[in-house]
N, C-alpha and C positions, 0 to 999 in steps of 0.2 A: 668296550669292557676289557679291562686287564685280567688276564687268567694264568696265577702263579700255581706252577705242577709242583707238586711235592713226592717225593718217595720216601720209605722208611729211615733213609738214613737222612734226607732232609728233615723230617719231622725231628730227629733225635737232635739234629745242629742246628736249630733252630732256638734263638736267644733274646733277650732285651737287654738293648743300650739303656745308657741314664741320659745321653743325650747325642744328638748330630753334632756337637761342636760349636764353639763361642762364634767360630766363623761363618758357619753355615746360617745360624740362628741367625746374625745381624744380616746376612744375603737376603734371608725369607723376610726379615721384618722392613726392609728396605723397599721389596716387592710389594709389602702390605700398605707401607709409606705413599708409595705412588700409585697404587692400584686407585681404579676409577670408584668401585664399590668399595666399603668398610663394614665388614660385622659389625653387629652390636656390642659384643666383649672388649673389642678394641677401640672404639670411638673415645673413652678418655685417654687412653694411650695417645693416640695419633694427636689429639688436642694439645696434649702438652709438648709433644715432640715437633709436631709440623713448624716447619720456620726456623728449627736450629740449627739444622745442617748446615755448613759453610761450606767455603769452597774447598776446603780439605776433603770432605766428600766426595768431591765431583769426579774423581777417578773410578770409584767404584760404582756411584751412578749413573757414570757412563757406561756400564755393562748390563745395567736393566735392558732386557729387549721390548722392544716394541711388539714383538710378535716372536712365535718360537722358543725352545728352550733358552735357559739363562745359564749363568757361570755356575758351576760345580765346584764350590768352595770346600766342599766335605773332603773332593777329591783332592784338593791343591794346598790346603791348608790342616787336614785332619780334623780328629774330632775332639781335643783339647777343650776343655770346659775352661782353660784359661787363654785369653785373648793374646798374652806376651806368647805361648806356646804356639799358638796358631799361625803367629804373625814369621817366627821361626821357621816352621814349618812352610808357609808359603813362600819366603825368601830362600828356601833351600829347595823347591821343587824343582824337579827335571826340566829342562827346556822343552823335550819333546811333550809331557803332558802338559806345560802351558799352552804349547801351541794346539793341540789337540784340544784341548779343553774351551779355547776360544775360537776356533772353526766355527762351529755353528751360531755362535753369538752374533746378530747383528746390531754394529756399530754405528751411531750418524756419523755424517760426515766431518763433524767437529773434531772428534776423537780420532777419525780413522787412524791420523800417522802415529799417534801414540799406542793405540791399540795395535796396530803393525809393529811398531817398536817393541811392545811388550811382547807378542807372538815372536817375534825374532829374538828374541833373549836378551835385550837389554836393561843392565841393571838398574839405570834411574828410573824406567819406565815402573820397573818391578818394584821399588821402593815407593814410587809414588800409588801406586795399586796398594800396597802395605799401609802407607798412610793414608789411605781413602779409609780401608777395613775399620782402623783404629779410629779414626773420626768418627764413621758412621756406630759404633759399636759404643763409644761413649758417649753418645747423646742417646739413643734408641733401645740400647740394650743393659748398658751397665748398672744405671741407676735401680734397675728392675732384677737384676740377675738374681740376688738371695732369693726373692719371691721365684723367681723362675725355677730355681733349683727345688725349691721343696715342690713346687706342684710336678714336676717331672720325677723326684723321686714318690711322690703320692701317687701318679698313674703305673711308674713300676713296681711298687708295691703291690698294688691292685693286681697288676698282671701276674706276682708272683703268689699272691693268694689264690687267683684264679689256677693256673698252673698245678698248684699243690692240691688243689681240692678236685680237678678234673684232667690233669695232664695236659700237653699242647693242643690235643683236639679242642677240650675247652676254651682255650686261651684264643684258639684263632676264632673259634665259633662266637667268642663276646667281644671281639672289637668293634666293631660297629655296624650292628645288626641293620641299619638302613643303608648303609653305603657297602657294605662287607658281605659275601654270601660265602661259607665254608663247605662244600660238596665235596667230600674228601674224595681223592687226593688233591682237589683243587680248591685253589682260593680266587675267589673273583671279587674285582672290586670296580666300582663303577669309574668309566673311563671314556675319554672324548673319541677314543679310537679303539678299533679290536688290537690286542697285543698278548702273545703265547709267550712266556718265559719258564725254561724248564732250568730248575735250579741245579740238577744234575750230582746232586750228593753234596753241593757245599753248604746247604741249609741258608736258613734266611736270617737277620738281623731286625727286630721291630724296634724301631727307635723313636720315641714320644718325641714330638715339636711343639714348639709354643706359638709361631708365628706360621699357622695353618689353620684353617677353618672348613670342616667337612671336604676335608680334599686328602688325598694319599699318593705319594710319590715313591715310584723305587728308584732308586739310586742303584748304578751298577756300573763295571766298567767292562764295556762290551769287548776290550782288546785282551781282559783277562779272564780267562777261566777258570782262574781258581781265586779271583776275588770273591766275598761274599756279598749278596746283592742287599740292601738296607731298604725297608717298607717304612717310610716315614707316617706315623700314625697323629694324629691330632691331641693335644694333651688340652686343649681348652675347648669344652663343648656345649659351655653355656654361659650366660651374661652373667651368672652370679659368682661363678669361677674366674671369670674373666675379671671382673670389678676389683678381688680381692688382690690381683696380682699389683694395679698401677700404685704401688706406694713406694714412692724415693728412696733410696737406699738413706737409713739412718732416720727416717720417721719412727714417731714412737710406738705406732702399731704394728710395725714392721715384723719386729720377732721377738714376740713375749716369750717363746721357748727358750731363744737367748740367753734372754734375762734370766730365765729361771736356770739353767743348767750351764751356761758361757757358751759364747758363740760357735768354739769348736768343737765341745761336746756335742751341742745340738746338730750341727753341722754331721759329727759322726752318727747321730741318730738316725738322721734322713737317709745318709747314706745307707747304713744298716738296712734300714727299710727295704730297699731293693736286694738286699744282699751283697757282701764284698770281702774279699782276703784282707788280711793285715796288709799285705803290699797296696793292694788296690787303694784301701781308706789311706794309709799314709800318702800316697800319691795325690789323693783328692784334697786332704786336707793340709798339703804342703809341708807336712812335718817327716821326720824319722819315723821307721818302723818302729822303734823303740819308743817313741812318745805316742803312735798311734795304739801299741798294746796298753798303754797307760789308760788311754780313754776308752777305750774296750772292757778293759777290767774294771773301771767305775761304772761303765754302764751296765755290764753282767751283772756287778753286785748288788745295783739299784734294781734289777732283774726287768732291764728295758731292753736288753739283747739276750740271744743265746750265742754261744759257741761251738761249733762241730768242726771235728777233721775231716779233711776231704784229701786224700792222697796226700803227699806232701805239704799242704798248705791247710788252713781254716778258713771255714766260712761263719762269717757273721751275721746275724739274722735277728733284727727286731723282735720281739715278744708280743703278744695280745696286747700287753701294759703298754708297752712302749707305740705301738700303733694307735692305741687309744689317744697316749697322750699327742703325738703329731696329728691326730685327727679332730682331738679336740682344741689345737693351736691353730688349724686351719679354719 
């Protein structure tokens, strides 16, 4: 059993992320692809992806452990939804951090010299790892990323509604009744061994995750008392939800909402479903803040979002009409 202890300050600082990032999702997808058993919602995906990973993916595949913990790419590459940004972060990651993350990972004899060079800070070894990450992402994640982001935003929006209606207490209680039990001030999660975590005022980040099935993971840096732990929460919980995800990019049925509103504006509505500032929206869309403001103005005039001021920034949220449009599109 994993038991996470909250204080009043932790509850006030609990929040929901939009994703664990393209890099970490790619590593999780590789773990699922190479696993012995596969949940039903992901079988169509593996049937499409299996056998398509080439030699370029080898460096990342080599870091899949036969036992014990795997590589924490969230720590090494950050939580950016853009794989190029994730690669840049990976290439800039401090050598001490790379060495520390590699220490518990069991690597086979064939790749031991390369892994040792990677841990020692070899630039070419780091670039090979980055190339492996890109190769895996291109095959296993990128063709489905638009549908993935829609599902992640839908989960985040549901969390936001639960929070608005019942507060963080209701949010923690509703995470997954079969796997998680909220006994204030302790969150109990099914786990293979007993673990006690005291947040100590840092709060908790709930992070919806695609390539996870009935399993929660707590990601945190044991060497940094100021880092905020992240609890990954499965975003796919049934076969029907999973079946809707496996439409390759560009498929006719992939994004009817994009055909209606325009792809950028549809993405803006999905982002606003979970709440965002103009700066965050601009970063997610890859546009300037001025362009993001134009999109929010159009959505607001169509009564699909509302905008309110919070301190020095504004918060955009999807309206009931906007959420109905998103729900109907899914």
